[in-house]
N, C-alpha and C positions, 0 to 999 in steps of 0.2 A: 544860463550864461555859456555853458559848454556848448550848446546847441547853437548859439550865436556865433562863437568862434569857428564851430565847423562849418557852418553856412558861409560865413565870411571867407574862410579858406577856400572852400569849394568854388564860391563865386569868383575869387581872384583866379584860381587855377583855370577854370573853364572860361573866363572872361579874357584871358591873355593867351599869348602863343607860347607860354613857357612849357608847357607839357608835362610829361611824367615825371621828368627830373625834378622840377620844381614842386609838384605835387608830393613826391616823396620827401623832399627837403622839409615842407610845411608840416607833413605828417610826422616826421622824426621830431621837429621841434615841438609839436603838440604833445606828443607821447612823453617827451623828456619832461615837459612843464607839468603834465598830469601826474606822472609817476614820481616826481620830485618829493623827497622828504619835506622840505620846506613847504611846498604846496599842500600835502597831506596835513601837516601841522596846522597851517592856516585854516584849511577847510574844517578840521576838527574843533579848532578854537572858535571859529565862528558858529558852528552848529551847537557847541556848549553854551555859548553866550546867548544864542537865540533861544535854546531850550530853557535856559535859566529865566529869560524875560517872559516867556510864554507859559509859565507854570499854571497848570489847569486847576491847582488848588492853592491860591495865594493864601498866605497867612494874614488874618484879619484880627482885630482887636476892637473891643467895645469902647465907644466914645463915652467917657464918664460924664455925668450929669446932663446926659441928653436922652430922653425918652419921648417916643411918640405918643400920640393921643391914645393909641389902641394898646399901649403897653409894651410894645416891641422895642428892641434895642437898635441903635444905629452903629454900624460897623465901618471901620476904615481900614485901608491897608497897613500892616504892622511893618515898619521899616526896620531893618537891622541896625 
């Protein structure tokens, strides 16, 4: 996402006759947005939410009264 924003800003600057002044304005806006505490908080929250959804060791529970012919058990996700 950040690369897209950088590319869009660079394309805008190089595609117009705004020059260095406009480039510096876009750069300051980008740095302000990226270094904002609100942005950092949103990024950290999103990372935590994604990490919780992509748990490599999901909690599983045995399905009662359901066995396979070979004697193995059937498992399903354990919801909190």
